[in-house]
N, CA and C atoms as a LAMMPS dump frame, in Angstrom:
ITEM: TIMESTEP
0
ITEM: NUMBER OF ATOMS
471
ITEM: BOX BOUNDS ff ff ff
-5.0000000000000000e+02 5.0000000000000000e+02
-5.0000000000000000e+02 5.0000000000000000e+02
-5.0000000000000000e+02 5.0000000000000000e+02
ITEM: ATOMS id mol type element x y z
1 1 1 N 296.089 -89.286 296.299
2 1 2 C 295.7 -90.624 296.696
3 1 3 C 294.207 -90.617 297.047
4 2 1 N 293.412 -91.503 296.444
5 2 2 C 291.967 -91.516 296.715
6 2 3 C 291.669 -91.986 298.133
7 3 1 N 290.526 -91.58 298.639
8 3 2 C 290.127 -92.002 299.982
9 3 3 C 289.847 -93.505 299.985
10 4 1 N 289.932 -94.13 301.165
11 4 2 C 289.618 -95.561 301.235
12 4 3 C 288.194 -95.863 300.776
13 5 1 N 287.265 -94.964 301.065
14 5 2 C 285.88 -95.194 300.649
15 5 3 C 285.768 -95.16 299.132
16 6 1 N 286.421 -94.213 298.497
17 6 2 C 286.394 -94.135 297.036
18 6 3 C 287.034 -95.38 296.424
19 7 1 N 288.144 -95.818 296.977
20 7 2 C 288.826 -97.018 296.489
21 7 3 C 287.929 -98.246 296.612
22 8 1 N 287.333 -98.435 297.792
23 8 2 C 286.47 -99.606 298.021
24 8 3 C 285.231 -99.558 297.135
25 9 1 N 284.631 -98.384 297.008
26 9 2 C 283.408 -98.261 296.206
27 9 3 C 283.689 -98.525 294.727
28 10 1 N 284.718 -97.924 294.205
29 10 2 C 285.048 -98.086 292.792
30 10 3 C 285.344 -99.55 292.461
31 11 1 N 286.168 -100.186 293.285
32 11 2 C 286.511 -101.583 292.991
33 11 3 C 285.304 -102.501 293.152
34 12 1 N 284.407 -102.187 294.086
35 12 2 C 283.228 -103.03 294.277
36 12 3 C 282.255 -102.902 293.118
37 13 1 N 282.009 -101.688 292.655
38 13 2 C 281.143 -101.524 291.485
39 13 3 C 281.693 -102.331 290.311
40 14 1 N 283.002 -102.279 290.119
41 14 2 C 283.598 -102.967 288.974
42 14 3 C 283.573 -104.483 289.132
43 15 1 N 283.931 -104.989 290.298
44 15 2 C 284.039 -106.445 290.457
45 15 3 C 282.695 -107.124 290.731
46 16 1 N 281.81 -106.482 291.477
47 16 2 C 280.539 -107.101 291.834
48 16 3 C 279.498 -106.96 290.733
49 17 1 N 279.463 -105.778 290.1
50 17 2 C 278.384 -105.51 289.15
51 17 3 C 278.868 -105.202 287.735
52 18 1 N 280.165 -105.287 287.517
53 18 2 C 280.733 -105.016 286.192
54 18 3 C 280.338 -103.636 285.683
55 19 1 N 280.336 -102.649 286.59
56 19 2 C 279.998 -101.269 286.239
57 19 3 C 281.197 -100.378 286.501
58 20 1 N 281.484 -99.507 285.55
59 20 2 C 282.581 -98.565 285.699
60 20 3 C 282.085 -97.351 286.479
61 21 1 N 282.75 -97.053 287.574
62 21 2 C 282.39 -95.9 288.401
63 21 3 C 283.452 -94.827 288.221
64 22 1 N 283.017 -93.597 288.03
65 22 2 C 283.976 -92.518 287.816
66 22 3 C 283.781 -91.413 288.844
67 23 1 N 284.899 -90.823 289.214
68 23 2 C 284.873 -89.708 290.152
69 23 3 C 285.813 -88.639 289.628
70 24 1 N 285.325 -87.439 289.48
71 24 2 C 283.981 -86.97 289.816
72 24 3 C 282.976 -87.343 288.725
73 25 1 N 281.691 -87.385 289.104
74 25 2 C 280.647 -87.666 288.116
75 25 3 C 280.476 -86.489 287.156
76 26 1 N 279.883 -86.773 286.012
77 26 2 C 279.58 -85.711 285.047
78 26 3 C 278.404 -84.88 285.562
79 27 1 N 278.169 -83.753 284.933
80 27 2 C 277.039 -82.904 285.318
81 27 3 C 275.707 -83.615 285.182
82 28 1 N 275.54 -84.373 284.103
83 28 2 C 274.28 -85.105 283.908
84 28 3 C 274.1 -86.17 284.99
85 29 1 N 275.186 -86.839 285.358
86 29 2 C 275.095 -87.845 286.414
87 29 3 C 274.737 -87.204 287.756
88 30 1 N 275.323 -86.047 288.031
89 30 2 C 275.029 -85.355 289.291
90 30 3 C 273.575 -84.907 289.38
91 31 1 N 272.954 -84.675 288.232
92 31 2 C 271.553 -84.24 288.213
93 31 3 C 270.569 -85.39 288.438
94 32 1 N 271.038 -86.622 288.345
95 32 2 C 270.135 -87.779 288.515
96 32 3 C 269.659 -87.837 289.964
97 33 1 N 268.346 -87.858 290.179
98 33 2 C 267.839 -87.89 291.559
99 33 3 C 268.133 -89.227 292.237
100 34 1 N 268.467 -89.162 293.511
101 34 2 C 268.693 -90.372 294.296
102 34 3 C 267.335 -90.976 294.641
103 35 1 N 267.186 -92.283 294.41
104 35 2 C 265.886 -92.933 294.598
105 35 3 C 265.925 -94.135 295.536
106 36 1 N 267.09 -94.693 295.785
107 36 2 C 267.223 -95.887 296.62
108 36 3 C 268.322 -95.631 297.639
109 37 1 N 268.056 -95.963 298.902
110 37 2 C 269.064 -95.779 299.945
111 37 3 C 269.039 -96.952 300.909
112 38 1 N 270.22 -97.366 301.333
113 38 2 C 270.358 -98.427 302.323
114 38 3 C 271.437 -98.046 303.323
115 39 1 N 271.382 -98.688 304.49
116 39 2 C 272.396 -98.478 305.53
117 39 3 C 272.874 -99.839 306.009
118 40 1 N 274.194 -99.955 306.16
119 40 2 C 274.8 -101.128 306.781
120 40 3 C 275.495 -100.625 308.043
121 41 1 N 274.946 -100.984 309.19
122 41 2 C 275.562 -100.625 310.467
123 41 3 C 276.603 -101.677 310.816
124 42 1 N 277.606 -101.28 311.61
125 42 2 C 278.642 -102.22 312.014
126 42 3 C 279.138 -101.896 313.421
127 43 1 N 279.67 -102.937 314.064
128 43 2 C 280.318 -102.792 315.36
129 43 3 C 281.643 -103.516 315.285
130 44 1 N 282.521 -103.173 316.206
131 44 2 C 283.849 -103.758 316.249
132 44 3 C 284.774 -102.799 316.955
133 45 1 N 286.025 -102.705 316.511
134 45 2 C 286.952 -101.755 317.123
135 45 3 C 286.432 -100.309 317.069
136 46 1 N 285.625 -100.04 316.084
137 46 2 C 284.866 -98.792 316.023
138 46 3 C 283.49 -99.159 315.47
139 47 1 N 282.507 -98.35 315.782
140 47 2 C 281.145 -98.616 315.322
141 47 3 C 280.714 -97.478 314.407
142 48 1 N 279.702 -97.749 313.612
143 48 2 C 279.192 -96.732 312.713
144 48 3 C 278.297 -97.353 311.669
145 49 1 N 278.256 -96.707 310.499
146 49 2 C 277.395 -97.199 309.426
147 49 3 C 277.908 -96.693 308.088
148 50 1 N 277.598 -97.462 307.071
149 50 2 C 277.818 -97.029 305.699
150 50 3 C 276.452 -96.802 305.078
151 51 1 N 276.227 -95.583 304.592
152 51 2 C 274.996 -95.256 303.881
153 51 3 C 275.305 -95.185 302.396
154 52 1 N 274.451 -95.802 301.596
155 52 2 C 274.581 -95.776 300.145
156 52 3 C 273.253 -95.318 299.565
157 53 1 N 273.303 -94.283 298.739
158 53 2 C 272.124 -93.802 298.022
159 53 3 C 272.477 -93.753 296.54
160 54 1 N 271.563 -94.243 295.7
161 54 2 C 271.826 -94.292 294.268
162 54 3 C 270.603 -93.813 293.492
163 55 1 N 270.848 -93.393 292.274
164 55 2 C 269.753 -93.051 291.375
165 55 3 C 269.171 -94.335 290.793
166 56 1 N 267.989 -94.239 290.207
167 56 2 C 267.314 -95.429 289.696
168 56 3 C 268.118 -96.109 288.592
169 57 1 N 268.761 -95.337 287.719
170 57 2 C 269.577 -95.938 286.655
171 57 3 C 270.664 -96.842 287.235
172 58 1 N 271.263 -96.405 288.326
173 58 2 C 272.315 -97.201 288.953
174 58 3 C 271.715 -98.462 289.575
175 59 1 N 270.582 -98.329 290.279
176 59 2 C 269.935 -99.487 290.899
177 59 3 C 269.539 -100.523 289.845
178 60 1 N 269.014 -100.062 288.726
179 60 2 C 268.619 -100.975 287.648
180 60 3 C 269.846 -101.686 287.075
181 61 1 N 270.905 -100.928 286.785
182 61 2 C 272.117 -101.529 286.222
183 61 3 C 272.742 -102.522 287.198
184 62 1 N 272.767 -102.169 288.482
185 62 2 C 273.299 -103.085 289.497
186 62 3 C 272.534 -104.406 289.487
187 63 1 N 271.21 -104.31 289.623
188 63 2 C 270.385 -105.515 289.702
189 63 3 C 270.476 -106.332 288.41
190 64 1 N 270.412 -105.674 287.277
191 64 2 C 270.465 -106.39 285.998
192 64 3 C 271.791 -107.141 285.855
193 65 1 N 272.9 -106.478 286.171
194 65 2 C 274.206 -107.119 286.025
195 65 3 C 274.422 -108.212 287.063
196 66 1 N 273.974 -107.982 288.288
197 66 2 C 274.178 -108.971 289.341
198 66 3 C 273.31 -110.213 289.124
199 67 1 N 272.112 -110.018 288.575
200 67 2 C 271.189 -111.135 288.366
201 67 3 C 271.26 -111.721 286.959
202 68 1 N 271.966 -111.046 286.054
203 68 2 C 272.049 -111.52 284.683
204 68 3 C 270.735 -111.386 283.942
205 69 1 N 269.989 -110.324 284.238
206 69 2 C 268.683 -110.106 283.618
207 69 3 C 268.686 -108.846 282.764
208 70 1 N 267.679 -108.745 281.944
209 70 2 C 267.485 -107.569 281.113
210 70 3 C 267.095 -106.377 282
211 71 1 N 267.662 -105.198 281.766
212 71 2 C 267.31 -104.03 282.576
213 71 3 C 265.81 -103.724 282.599
214 72 1 N 265.101 -103.957 281.487
215 72 2 C 263.664 -103.686 281.469
216 72 3 C 262.903 -104.597 282.423
217 73 1 N 263.371 -105.813 282.583
218 73 2 C 262.747 -106.745 283.532
219 73 3 C 262.977 -106.265 284.96
220 74 1 N 264.193 -105.834 285.252
221 74 2 C 264.566 -105.393 286.596
222 74 3 C 263.852 -104.1 286.97
223 75 1 N 263.638 -103.24 286
224 75 2 C 263.022 -101.934 286.251
225 75 3 C 261.646 -102.069 286.913
226 76 1 N 260.967 -103.192 286.691
227 76 2 C 259.623 -103.389 287.24
228 76 3 C 259.611 -104.128 288.573
229 77 1 N 260.788 -104.457 289.095
230 77 2 C 260.881 -105.209 290.353
231 77 3 C 261.673 -104.394 291.38
232 78 1 N 260.985 -103.587 292.162
233 78 2 C 261.686 -102.706 293.113
234 78 3 C 262.473 -103.5 294.154
235 79 1 N 261.985 -104.665 294.548
236 79 2 C 262.695 -105.457 295.559
237 79 3 C 264.065 -105.891 295.043
238 80 1 N 264.161 -106.249 293.772
239 80 2 C 265.447 -106.64 293.21
240 80 3 C 266.427 -105.472 293.25
241 81 1 N 265.924 -104.284 292.933
242 81 2 C 266.794 -103.103 292.96
243 81 3 C 267.267 -102.816 294.381
244 82 1 N 266.355 -102.869 295.349
245 82 2 C 266.742 -102.644 296.743
246 82 3 C 267.742 -103.691 297.209
247 83 1 N 267.513 -104.948 296.863
248 83 2 C 268.423 -106.025 297.254
249 83 3 C 269.816 -105.818 296.654
250 84 1 N 269.864 -105.393 295.405
251 84 2 C 271.159 -105.178 294.747
252 84 3 C 271.919 -104.029 295.407
253 85 1 N 271.228 -102.947 295.727
254 85 2 C 271.881 -101.82 296.399
255 85 3 C 272.352 -102.257 297.788
256 86 1 N 271.539 -103.06 298.471
257 86 2 C 271.936 -103.57 299.78
258 86 3 C 273.167 -104.45 299.713
259 87 1 N 273.23 -105.306 298.73
260 87 2 C 274.399 -106.174 298.579
261 87 3 C 275.642 -105.354 298.247
262 88 1 N 275.499 -104.352 297.391
263 88 2 C 276.623 -103.467 297.089
264 88 3 C 277.106 -102.796 298.366
265 89 1 N 276.185 -102.266 299.164
266 89 2 C 276.556 -101.585 300.405
267 89 3 C 277.274 -102.544 301.353
268 90 1 N 276.787 -103.761 301.455
269 90 2 C 277.395 -104.752 302.319
270 90 3 C 278.844 -105.041 301.903
271 91 1 N 279.064 -105.212 300.626
272 91 2 C 280.404 -105.532 300.129
273 91 3 C 281.334 -104.323 300.252
274 92 1 N 280.848 -103.13 299.933
275 92 2 C 281.68 -101.933 300.095
276 92 3 C 282.073 -101.777 301.558
277 93 1 N 281.117 -101.958 302.45
278 93 2 C 281.402 -101.829 303.887
279 93 3 C 282.485 -102.831 304.298
280 94 1 N 282.329 -104.058 303.87
281 94 2 C 283.329 -105.074 304.188
282 94 3 C 284.699 -104.786 303.603
283 95 1 N 284.741 -104.066 302.499
284 95 2 C 286.012 -103.724 301.867
285 95 3 C 286.653 -102.47 302.443
286 96 1 N 285.846 -101.511 302.905
287 96 2 C 286.418 -100.252 303.385
288 96 3 C 286.889 -100.336 304.83
289 97 1 N 286.224 -101.134 305.66
290 97 2 C 286.595 -101.162 307.082
291 97 3 C 288.045 -101.578 307.331
292 98 1 N 288.578 -102.591 306.654
293 98 2 C 289.996 -102.916 306.857
294 98 3 C 290.932 -101.784 306.41
295 99 1 N 290.497 -101.001 305.433
296 99 2 C 291.316 -99.876 304.984
297 99 3 C 291.344 -98.757 306.016
298 100 1 N 290.283 -98.661 306.815
299 100 2 C 290.173 -97.606 307.823
300 100 3 C 290.759 -98.053 309.162
301 101 1 N 290.47 -99.284 309.57
302 101 2 C 290.831 -99.735 310.915
303 101 3 C 291.962 -100.753 310.939
304 102 1 N 292.433 -101.178 309.783
305 102 2 C 293.502 -102.161 309.734
306 102 3 C 292.977 -103.541 309.385
307 103 1 N 293.804 -104.321 308.742
308 103 2 C 293.39 -105.64 308.244
309 103 3 C 293.119 -106.647 309.356
310 104 1 N 293.673 -106.432 310.54
311 104 2 C 293.48 -107.376 311.637
312 104 3 C 292.177 -107.131 312.388
313 105 1 N 291.55 -105.98 312.184
314 105 2 C 290.32 -105.635 312.907
315 105 3 C 289.173 -106.547 312.475
316 106 1 N 288.35 -106.937 313.433
317 106 2 C 287.194 -107.796 313.172
318 106 3 C 285.93 -106.982 313.43
319 107 1 N 285.05 -106.965 312.454
320 107 2 C 283.807 -106.215 312.543
321 107 3 C 282.611 -107.152 312.377
322 108 1 N 281.488 -106.728 312.913
323 108 2 C 280.221 -107.42 312.735
324 108 3 C 279.296 -106.478 311.982
325 109 1 N 278.872 -106.897 310.795
326 109 2 C 278.008 -106.068 309.957
327 109 3 C 276.56 -106.505 310.114
328 110 1 N 275.673 -105.522 310.255
329 110 2 C 274.235 -105.813 310.285
330 110 3 C 273.757 -106.007 308.85
331 111 1 N 272.603 -106.59 308.719
332 111 2 C 272.005 -106.737 307.395
333 111 3 C 271.676 -105.349 306.836
334 112 1 N 271.806 -105.17 305.527
335 112 2 C 271.453 -103.877 304.941
336 112 3 C 269.987 -103.533 305.218
337 113 1 N 269.752 -102.284 305.588
338 113 2 C 268.397 -101.812 305.888
339 113 3 C 268.017 -100.724 304.888
340 114 1 N 266.885 -100.911 304.238
341 114 2 C 266.387 -99.903 303.294
342 114 3 C 265.999 -98.662 304.08
343 115 1 N 266.353 -97.505 303.553
344 115 2 C 266.042 -96.226 304.195
345 115 3 C 265.371 -95.307 303.183
346 116 1 N 264.697 -94.315 303.709
347 116 2 C 264.2 -93.257 302.844
348 116 3 C 265.404 -92.431 302.399
349 117 1 N 265.428 -92.022 301.149
350 117 2 C 266.555 -91.246 300.638
351 117 3 C 266.757 -89.986 301.474
352 118 1 N 265.677 -89.377 301.935
353 118 2 C 265.777 -88.156 302.738
354 118 3 C 266.489 -88.397 304.058
355 119 1 N 266.514 -89.659 304.537
356 119 2 C 267.167 -89.981 305.802
357 119 3 C 268.656 -90.254 305.653
358 120 1 N 269.132 -90.409 304.438
359 120 2 C 270.557 -90.659 304.227
360 120 3 C 271.328 -89.395 304.597
361 121 1 N 272.501 -89.553 305.221
362 121 2 C 273.247 -88.365 305.637
363 121 3 C 273.73 -87.558 304.445
364 122 1 N 273.836 -86.267 304.655
365 122 2 C 274.37 -85.38 303.618
366 122 3 C 275.878 -85.581 303.537
367 123 1 N 276.457 -85.218 302.421
368 123 2 C 277.898 -85.355 302.236
369 123 3 C 278.642 -84.662 303.372
370 124 1 N 279.541 -85.415 303.996
371 124 2 C 280.373 -84.844 305.035
372 124 3 C 279.674 -84.642 306.365
373 125 1 N 278.555 -85.314 306.604
374 125 2 C 277.848 -85.195 307.886
375 125 3 C 278.778 -85.611 309.015
376 126 1 N 279.014 -84.736 309.928
377 126 2 C 279.793 -85.058 311.115
378 126 3 C 281.283 -85.051 310.868
379 127 1 N 282.036 -84.935 311.954
380 127 2 C 283.495 -84.86 311.82
381 127 3 C 284.13 -86.19 311.438
382 128 1 N 283.412 -87.29 311.629
383 128 2 C 283.996 -88.597 311.341
384 128 3 C 283.37 -89.242 310.116
385 129 1 N 283.008 -88.444 309.148
386 129 2 C 282.367 -88.98 307.949
387 129 3 C 283.298 -88.872 306.747
388 130 1 N 283.276 -89.924 305.942
389 130 2 C 283.928 -89.92 304.635
390 130 3 C 282.83 -90.051 303.608
391 131 1 N 282.928 -89.314 302.526
392 131 2 C 281.911 -89.377 301.482
393 131 3 C 282.573 -89.569 300.129
394 132 1 N 281.935 -90.378 299.292
395 132 2 C 282.369 -90.558 297.91
396 132 3 C 281.137 -90.432 297.021
397 133 1 N 281.247 -89.604 295.998
398 133 2 C 280.179 -89.46 295.009
399 133 3 C 280.733 -89.941 293.682
400 134 1 N 280.041 -90.897 293.087
401 134 2 C 280.514 -91.531 291.863
402 134 3 C 279.483 -91.414 290.756
403 135 1 N 279.956 -91.276 289.547
404 135 2 C 279.115 -91.387 288.377
405 135 3 C 279.133 -92.835 287.927
406 136 1 N 277.957 -93.421 287.783
407 136 2 C 277.845 -94.826 287.388
408 136 3 C 276.742 -94.924 286.357
409 137 1 N 277.081 -95.471 285.192
410 137 2 C 276.095 -95.582 284.136
411 137 3 C 275.54 -94.181 283.856
412 138 1 N 274.235 -94.003 283.806
413 138 2 C 273.663 -92.681 283.564
414 138 3 C 273.3 -91.948 284.835
415 139 1 N 273.708 -92.474 285.994
416 139 2 C 273.295 -91.883 287.26
417 139 3 C 274.453 -91.677 288.208
418 140 1 N 274.116 -91.661 289.506
419 140 2 C 275.149 -91.423 290.511
420 140 3 C 274.907 -92.275 291.747
421 141 1 N 275.98 -92.413 292.501
422 141 2 C 275.945 -93.101 293.793
423 141 3 C 276.648 -92.204 294.8
424 142 1 N 276.042 -92.073 295.976
425 142 2 C 276.642 -91.308 297.069
426 142 3 C 276.81 -92.255 298.242
427 143 1 N 278.039 -92.41 298.692
428 143 2 C 278.35 -93.309 299.801
429 143 3 C 278.923 -92.483 300.942
430 144 1 N 278.431 -92.713 302.153
431 144 2 C 278.908 -91.988 303.318
432 144 3 C 279.21 -92.984 304.428
433 145 1 N 280.447 -92.97 304.89
434 145 2 C 280.878 -93.8 306.008
435 145 3 C 280.939 -92.911 307.24
436 146 1 N 280.131 -93.244 308.243
437 146 2 C 280.095 -92.477 309.485
438 146 3 C 280.589 -93.364 310.609
439 147 1 N 281.588 -92.886 311.341
440 147 2 C 282.144 -93.61 312.476
441 147 3 C 281.715 -92.931 313.763
442 148 1 N 281.279 -93.733 314.74
443 148 2 C 280.909 -93.168 316.037
444 148 3 C 282.127 -92.594 316.751
445 149 1 N 283.284 -93.195 316.51
446 149 2 C 284.536 -92.736 317.107
447 149 3 C 285.491 -92.416 315.962
448 150 1 N 285.895 -91.15 315.82
449 150 2 C 286.742 -90.786 314.683
450 150 3 C 288.193 -91.228 314.812
451 151 1 N 288.569 -91.934 315.876
452 151 2 C 289.963 -92.313 316.082
453 151 3 C 290.604 -93.006 314.873
454 152 1 N 289.939 -93.979 314.211
455 152 2 C 290.595 -94.633 313.073
456 152 3 C 290.89 -93.691 311.907
457 153 1 N 290.228 -92.552 311.879
458 153 2 C 290.452 -91.648 310.755
459 153 3 C 291.857 -91.056 310.758
460 154 1 N 292.564 -91.147 311.867
461 154 2 C 293.943 -90.646 311.879
462 154 3 C 294.837 -91.463 310.949
463 155 1 N 294.378 -92.639 310.577
464 155 2 C 295.14 -93.495 309.677
465 155 3 C 295.021 -93.066 308.22
466 156 1 N 294.042 -92.221 307.94
467 156 2 C 293.755 -91.866 306.556
468 156 3 C 294.639 -90.727 306.077
469 157 1 N 294.885 -90.697 304.759
470 157 2 C 295.705 -89.61 304.2
471 157 3 C 294.979 -88.281 304.276
């Protein structure tokens, strides 16, 4: 059974950006350098953040599909790429939290904040972290959900 983060991320890539996400990624996808990172912090029954880092190919495909533009046009607009990654992170966060804390839980999500890729947490940072690495288009996406209180993780398989 896939983790809630993998489930939320895969379905969001497909429904929001019409991109097929695969896990595990291929070797070529894993070699793609991460170039864009955002964080969505949240509070509620538990607090924490979702960090999303993607390679440039993924950011371009996200923005192009979400905006209905040609990838070459999007490639020259870094703000569009950052905005698209931020929106993806926001939607994934909104989709994964009910899977972790229950459908009745109410959370408050902060606006997505652009981060330096080096500041994004490493896979499995901390005892209360879930990580999903996906192959998307010609690149990869790494998503890490960090909870300040690991209590909701007892609900996970």
